[in-house]
C-alpha positions in Angstrom: -41.2 134.4 3.1 -40.3 131.5 5.4 -43.2 130.9 7.8 -42.5 130.2 11.4 -44.8 127.2 11.6 -42.8 125.5 8.9 -40.3 124.1 11.4 -39.3 121.1 9.4 -38.2 123.4 6.5 -36.2 125.6 8.8 -34.6 122.6 10.6 -33.6 120.9 7.3 -32.2 124.2 5.9 -30.2 124.8 9.1 -28.6 121.3 8.9 -27.8 122.0 5.2 -26.2 125.3 6.1 -24.1 123.6 8.8 -22.9 121.1 6.3 -21.6 123.7 3.9 -20.8 126.5 6.3 -17.1 126.7 5.4 -18.0 127.7 1.8 -21.0 130.0 2.5 -20.8 133.8 2.3 -20.9 135.4 5.8 -21.5 139.1 4.7 -23.2 140.6 1.7 -23.7 144.0 0.2 -27.2 144.2 -1.2 -28.2 146.8 -3.9 -32.0 147.1 -4.5 -33.3 148.9 -7.6 -37.0 149.6 -6.9 -37.8 151.1 -10.3 -37.1 148.1 -12.7 -39.8 145.9 -14.1 -43.0 145.8 -12.1 -41.3 147.9 -9.4 -41.4 144.8 -7.1 -37.7 144.6 -6.1 -38.2 146.0 -2.6 -41.1 143.6 -1.9 -39.0 140.7 -3.3 -36.2 141.7 -0.9 -38.5 141.9 2.2 -40.7 139.0 1.5 -38.5 136.4 -0.2 -34.8 137.2 0.2 -34.1 138.9 3.5 -35.8 136.1 5.5 -33.6 133.4 3.8 -30.4 135.5 4.5 -31.6 135.9 8.1 -32.2 132.2 8.6 -28.7 131.5 7.2 -27.3 134.1 9.7 -25.7 136.1 6.9 -24.8 139.7 7.8 -26.0 142.1 5.1 -25.7 145.8 4.3 -28.4 147.3 2.1 -27.4 149.9 -0.6 -24.4 151.0 1.4 -26.4 152.3 4.4 -25.6 151.1 7.9 -28.1 148.3 8.1 -25.7 145.5 9.0 -27.7 142.7 10.6 -29.1 139.2 10.2 -32.1 140.1 12.3 -35.2 139.4 10.2 -37.4 141.7 12.3 -35.2 144.6 11.6 -35.5 143.9 7.9 -39.3 143.7 8.0 -40.0 146.8 10.1 -37.2 149.2 9.2 -37.1 151.6 6.3 -35.2 150.3 3.3 -32.6 152.3 1.5 -32.7 151.7 -2.2 -31.1 153.2 -5.3 -32.5 156.7 -5.8 -31.2 157.8 -9.2 -29.5 156.6 -12.4 -25.9 155.7 -11.6 -26.6 155.3 -7.8 -25.6 151.7 -7.9 -22.3 152.6 -9.3 -21.8 155.2 -6.6 -22.5 152.7 -3.9 -19.9 150.4 -5.3 -17.3 153.2 -5.6 -17.9 154.3 -1.9 -17.9 150.8 -0.5 -14.9 148.8 0.7 -15.8 145.6 -1.2 -13.1 143.6 0.8 -15.5 143.7 3.7 -18.0 141.5 1.9 -18.1 138.0 0.5 -20.6 138.9 -2.2 -22.6 141.6 -3.9 -26.3 141.0 -4.5 -28.1 143.1 -7.2 -31.9 142.9 -6.8 -33.2 144.4 -10.1 -33.0 143.7 -13.8 -30.2 143.0 -16.2 -29.5 146.7 -16.5 -28.9 147.0 -12.7 -26.5 144.1 -12.8 -24.7 145.6 -15.8 -24.3 149.0 -14.0 -22.9 147.2 -10.9 -20.6 145.0 -13.0 -19.0 148.1 -14.8 -18.3 149.6 -11.4 -16.9 146.4 -9.8 -14.5 145.8 -12.7 -13.4 149.4 -12.7 -12.3 149.2 -9.1 -10.5 145.9 -9.9 -12.5 143.8 -7.4 -13.0 140.0 -7.7 -16.1 140.0 -5.4 -18.7 137.4 -6.3 -21.8 138.9 -7.8 -25.5 137.8 -7.9 -28.1 138.8 -10.4 -31.2 138.3 -8.2 -34.3 138.7 -10.4 -36.4 141.8 -9.9 -36.6 143.4 -13.3 -38.5 142.9 -16.6 -36.7 140.1 -18.4 -34.2 138.8 -15.8 -32.3 137.1 -18.6 -29.1 136.5 -16.7 -30.8 135.0 -13.6 -32.9 132.7 -15.9 -29.9 131.6 -17.9 -27.5 131.0 -15.0 -30.0 129.4 -12.6 -32.4 127.7 -15.0 -35.3 129.8 -13.6 -35.8 133.4 -12.7 -37.2 133.2 -9.2 -35.8 135.1 -6.2 -35.9 132.2 -3.8 -33.8 130.0 -6.1 -31.2 132.7 -6.5 -31.2 133.4 -2.8 -30.7 129.8 -1.9 -27.7 129.5 -4.3 -26.2 132.5 -2.6 -26.6 131.2 1.0 -25.3 127.7 -0.1 -22.2 129.4 -1.6 -22.8 127.9 -5.1 -20.7 129.9 -7.5 -19.3 129.7 -11.0 -17.2 131.7 -13.5 -18.9 133.7 -16.2 -17.8 135.1 -19.5 -18.2 138.8 -20.2 -17.6 140.9 -23.3 -15.8 144.2 -23.3 -17.1 147.0 -25.6 -14.8 149.7 -26.9 -15.4 152.9 -28.9 -12.4 154.5 -30.5 -10.1 152.5 -28.3 -11.8 153.4 -25.0 -13.6 150.8 -22.9 -17.3 152.0 -22.6 -19.2 148.9 -21.4 -19.3 145.3 -20.4 -21.9 142.8 -21.6 -23.1 139.6 -19.9 -26.3 138.8 -21.8 -26.7 140.4 -25.2 -26.0 143.5 -27.2 -28.2 144.3 -30.2 -28.2 146.9 -33.0 -31.2 147.7 -35.2 -34.6 146.2 -34.3 -34.0 145.5 -30.6 -32.1 148.8 -30.1 -35.0 150.6 -31.7 -37.5 148.8 -29.5 -35.6 149.8 -26.4 -35.3 153.4 -27.6 -39.0 153.5 -28.4 -40.0 151.9 -25.1 -38.4 154.8 -23.2 -41.4 156.9 -24.1 -43.7 154.5 -22.4 -42.0 153.8 -19.1 -45.3 154.4 -17.3 -46.6 151.2 -18.9 -44.1 149.0 -17.0 -42.9 145.8 -18.7 -45.8 146.0 -21.2 -44.0 148.9 -22.9 -41.6 146.4 -24.6 -44.5 144.6 -26.2 -46.1 147.8 -27.3 -42.8 149.2 -28.7 -42.0 145.9 -30.3 -45.4 146.0 -32.1 -44.7 149.5 -33.4 -41.2 148.6 -34.7 -42.5 145.4 -36.4 -45.1 147.4 -38.2 -42.4 149.9 -39.4 -39.2 147.9 -39.7 -36.0 149.8 -40.6 -32.9 148.3 -42.2 -29.4 149.6 -41.4 -26.4 149.5 -43.7 -23.1 148.6 -42.1 -19.9 146.6 -42.1 -19.5 143.8 -39.7 -16.0 142.3 -39.1 -15.6 139.3 -36.8 -13.3 136.5 -35.8 -14.8 133.0 -35.7 -14.2 130.8 -32.7 -13.1 128.1 -35.2 -11.3 129.9 -38.2 -12.3 129.0 -41.7 -10.6 129.5 -45.0 -13.2 131.2 -47.2 -13.4 134.2 -49.5 -14.8 136.5 -46.8 -11.9 135.9 -44.4 -8.6 137.8 -44.5 -5.1 136.6 -43.4 -5.5 137.9 -39.9 -8.6 135.8 -39.4 -11.2 138.6 -39.8 -14.4 137.8 -41.7 -16.1 140.8 -43.3 -19.8 141.2 -44.1 -21.3 144.3 -45.6 -24.9 145.1 -46.3 -28.3 146.0 -44.9 -29.6 144.3 -41.7 -32.7 144.5 -39.7 -30.9 143.3 -36.6 -27.4 142.6 -35.4 -27.4 140.5 -32.2 -24.4 139.4 -30.2 -25.3 136.9 -27.5 -22.7 136.5 -24.8 -24.8 133.8 -23.0 -27.8 131.7 -24.1 -30.1 134.7 -23.2 -33.0 132.7 -21.9 -36.2 134.3 -20.5 -39.9 133.6 -20.2 -40.5 134.7 -23.7 -37.5 132.8 -25.1 -37.1 129.7 -22.9 -34.7 128.0 -25.3 -32.5 131.1 -25.5 -31.4 133.4 -28.3 -28.2 131.3 -28.6 -29.0 127.7 -27.4 -25.5 126.4 -28.2 -23.8 129.1 -26.0 -21.9 128.1 -22.8 -21.4 130.3 -19.9 -17.6 130.1 -19.6 -16.1 129.1 -23.0 -15.2 132.6 -24.1 -17.4 132.4 -27.2 -20.3 134.6 -28.2 -23.0 134.0 -30.9 -23.4 136.5 -33.7 -26.9 136.5 -35.2 -27.5 138.7 -38.3 -31.0 139.3 -39.6 -30.8 140.5 -43.1 -33.5 142.0 -45.4 -36.8 140.2 -45.1 -40.5 140.8 -45.2 -42.4 141.8 -42.1 -44.2 138.4 -42.2 -41.0 136.5 -42.4 -39.5 138.4 -39.4 -42.6 137.8 -37.3 -42.3 134.1 -38.1 -38.7 134.2 -36.9 -39.7 135.9 -33.7 -42.4 133.4 -33.1 -39.9 130.5 -33.4 -37.9 132.1 -30.6 -40.8 131.5 -28.2 -40.8 127.7 -29.0 -38.1 125.7 -27.4 -38.5 123.0 -30.1 -38.1 125.3 -33.1 -34.9 126.4 -34.9 -35.0 130.2 -35.3 -31.8 130.1 -37.3 -33.5 128.2 -40.1 -34.2 131.1 -42.4 -32.3 132.3 -45.5 -32.1 135.8 -44.1 -30.6 134.7 -40.8 -26.8 134.2 -40.5 -25.4 132.6 -37.3 -21.7 132.6 -36.4 -19.8 131.7 -33.2 -17.2 134.4 -32.6 -14.6 135.8 -30.1 -14.3 139.4 -31.4 -16.4 141.8 -33.5 -16.3 145.3 -35.0 -19.3 147.1 -36.3 -19.2 150.3 -38.5 -22.4 152.0 -39.5 -22.2 153.1 -43.2 -25.7 154.2 -44.0 -27.5 157.6 -43.8 -29.5 156.5 -40.8 -28.3 154.8 -37.6 -29.8 152.9 -34.8 -28.5 152.5 -31.2 -27.1 149.6 -29.2 -29.2 147.8 -26.6 -26.7 146.4 -24.1 -28.1 144.3 -21.3 -31.3 146.3 -21.5 -29.5 149.7 -21.5 -29.1 152.1 -24.4 -25.8 153.2 -25.9 -26.0 155.9 -28.6 -22.9 155.0 -30.4 -23.0 153.0 -33.7 -19.3 152.0 -34.2 -18.1 149.5 -31.6 -15.5 146.9 -31.0 -16.4 143.9 -28.9 -13.9 141.4 -27.4 -14.9 138.3 -25.4 -13.3 137.7 -22.1 -13.4 134.1 -20.8 -14.4 133.6 -17.1 -13.9 137.3 -16.3 -16.2 137.3 -13.2 -17.6 135.0 -10.5 -21.3 134.8 -9.8 -23.5 133.0 -7.3 -25.2 130.3 -9.5 -25.1 126.5 -9.8 -21.9 125.3 -11.4 -23.6 122.4 -13.1 -25.5 124.7 -15.6 -23.4 125.2 -18.7 
């Protein structure tokens, strides 16, 4: 929260706002999910974000309710409408006239942003979005802003910093079912997410606990993966239409749409990835021992290590992918931290599909 006695900070910020006032957003729709991560989204909004918006004299409406103000006192002492049920964020988007706003701010985790994104695209809006960190991993905020802190994201919003962002569209039997902005994963990370649902009362620690359980009892899934490389190659696995086919057992099938950086993976799941080049990274983890996979996971946490440098790991840069489960058992997909209980999917990358509030200099 900006303290009153810090007059110099306020004065400098006011001058800065005046310098860029032509480009800054004037009105925002704010969606707060109080249930994600450590359940701190409402506190983040009240303590860190609302005071900055108020100082910038930005009108904001919270969760579709009639709190349209830039008066910080009203924010601090009024009751705060928040999302109340699964799918509420989508309903807010559907019921709102997005043309009345210069931006839509999602205070929550990656799953909250994904839910809002699906709704915004379905109503054919080009409104600028902001993934303001208030969840467990906050992967998108970390990747696009370089750090997952609410104040940093809020300042980029009030300054009007924005940039294009790639998305992936996911289809099942020809029907569009989901959009992806961070990562979708089948196998290990899907199993971890599914197992963690039993322990929601543990908060973010449930992912570590579920991850430990799944590492101790790894499961391999047999399937066929077909993909198109960003740069086509002539090899025995590639057909005339440019599809490369891989069939076999895998512990994990990961598709990273962005670098997927977070506190536990500061270098990112896909360090080479760029935010707006229309290319995703396919990371296949084949059959391996438990010890070898743990070694692979540990390298993810070290920015100086190469987690692709294993014989059982295959890395490709792709623009399109199809997955078909062929085994007797199946996993589920973990898409931006949300579960999708469908094995067979078709993913297509879409270059610069949306605009988000974030520094344009981060690639």
